[in-house]
C-alpha positions as CSV (number, residue, x, y, z in Angstrom):
1,M,131.8,99.2,88.2
2,N,129.2,96.8,86.7
3,E,126.1,98.0,88.3
4,T,122.8,96.1,87.9
5,K,120.0,98.2,86.4
6,V,116.4,97.1,87.4
7,T,113.4,98.2,85.4
8,W,109.7,97.5,85.8
9,K,107.3,97.2,82.8
10,V,103.5,96.8,82.5
11,L,102.9,93.9,80.1
12,N,99.1,93.7,80.0
13,L,96.0,95.0,81.7
14,K,92.8,93.1,82.3
15,R,89.7,95.3,82.7
16,Q,86.0,95.5,82.6
17,I,85.1,97.1,79.3
18,E,82.0,99.0,80.4
19,S,83.6,100.7,83.5
20,G,87.3,100.6,82.5
21,Y,88.1,99.1,85.9
22,V,91.5,97.4,85.7
23,Y,91.3,94.3,87.9
24,S,94.6,92.6,87.0
25,V,98.0,93.7,85.8
26,D,100.7,91.5,84.2
27,F,104.1,93.0,84.9
28,G,107.8,92.3,84.5
29,I,110.9,93.1,86.4
30,Y,114.0,93.2,84.3
31,G,117.6,93.2,85.5
32,S,120.8,93.7,83.5
33,N,124.4,94.7,83.7
34,N,127.0,94.7,81.0
35,F,127.2,90.9,80.9
36,H,123.9,89.4,82.0
37,T,120.1,89.8,82.0
38,H,117.2,88.2,83.9
39,Q,113.5,88.7,84.0
40,M,110.7,87.9,86.4
41,T,107.0,88.2,85.4
42,A,103.9,88.1,87.6
43,S,100.2,89.0,87.7
44,L,98.7,91.1,90.4
45,G,95.0,91.6,91.2
46,L,93.8,95.1,92.0
47,E,90.8,96.1,94.1
48,K,88.2,98.5,92.6
49,P,88.9,102.0,93.8
50,D,86.2,104.5,94.8
51,N,87.3,106.8,92.1
52,L,88.2,105.2,88.8
53,V,90.8,106.8,86.6
54,P,89.3,106.6,83.0
55,Y,91.0,103.7,81.2
56,K,92.2,106.0,78.3
57,E,93.9,108.3,80.8
58,L,96.0,105.5,82.4
59,D,99.7,105.5,81.8
60,E,102.5,103.1,82.7
61,T,103.9,105.2,85.5
62,T,100.5,105.2,87.3
63,I,100.1,101.5,86.9
64,L,103.6,100.8,88.2
65,K,102.9,102.9,91.2
66,W,99.7,100.9,91.8
67,I,101.7,97.6,91.6
68,Q,104.5,98.8,93.9
69,D,102.0,100.2,96.4
70,K,100.0,97.0,96.5
71,L,103.2,94.8,96.9
72,N,104.4,97.0,99.7
73,A,100.9,97.0,101.5
74,E,100.8,93.2,101.2
75,N,104.4,92.9,102.5
76,A,103.4,95.1,105.5
77,K,100.7,92.5,106.3
78,D,102.8,89.4,105.8
79,N,106.5,89.9,105.0
80,V,107.2,86.2,104.9
81,R,105.0,85.4,101.9
82,N,104.7,88.8,100.3
83,P,107.9,90.4,99.1
84,S,108.0,94.2,98.9
85,S,108.9,96.0,95.7
86,A,112.4,96.7,97.2
87,D,112.7,92.9,98.1
88,L,112.0,92.0,94.4
89,E,114.5,94.5,93.1
90,N,117.1,93.2,95.6
91,Q,116.3,89.6,94.5
92,M,116.9,90.6,90.9
93,K,120.2,92.3,91.8
94,G,121.2,89.1,93.6
95,I,120.4,86.9,90.6
96,I,122.4,89.1,88.3
97,Q,125.3,89.2,90.8
98,E,125.3,85.4,91.0
99,K,125.3,85.1,87.2
100,T,128.2,87.6,87.0
101,Q,130.3,86.1,89.8
102,P,128.9,82.6,90.5
103,T,129.2,81.1,94.0
104,L,127.3,78.0,93.2
105,G,127.7,75.3,90.5
106,D,126.5,72.0,89.3
107,G,127.6,69.0,87.3
108,V,130.0,66.1,87.9
109,P,133.8,66.2,87.9
110,W,134.3,63.4,85.3
111,Q,133.5,63.2,81.6
């Protein structure tokens, strides 16, 4: 079986230096199987929480949870324009599947 593996990575954090408030996250979603890879990147704004986690205490797992929680909350409000984290993972799996076993093509039949 050639299963697609999907991973999430935090690429960059934008913050207010004085408070440490992270107001924007650049992140990537990566898909791969034994034959193909694909990546999607995006930025997501974050609201300022009531209780800030000190910047030096943040880790990637925490930030990824924030990203996925926000995506899922936005999806609950408007699922047409805002994909959930599961939707993005399924989209990535579909892209890798199409690369592995194409159903679409382009070009012309002559040389």
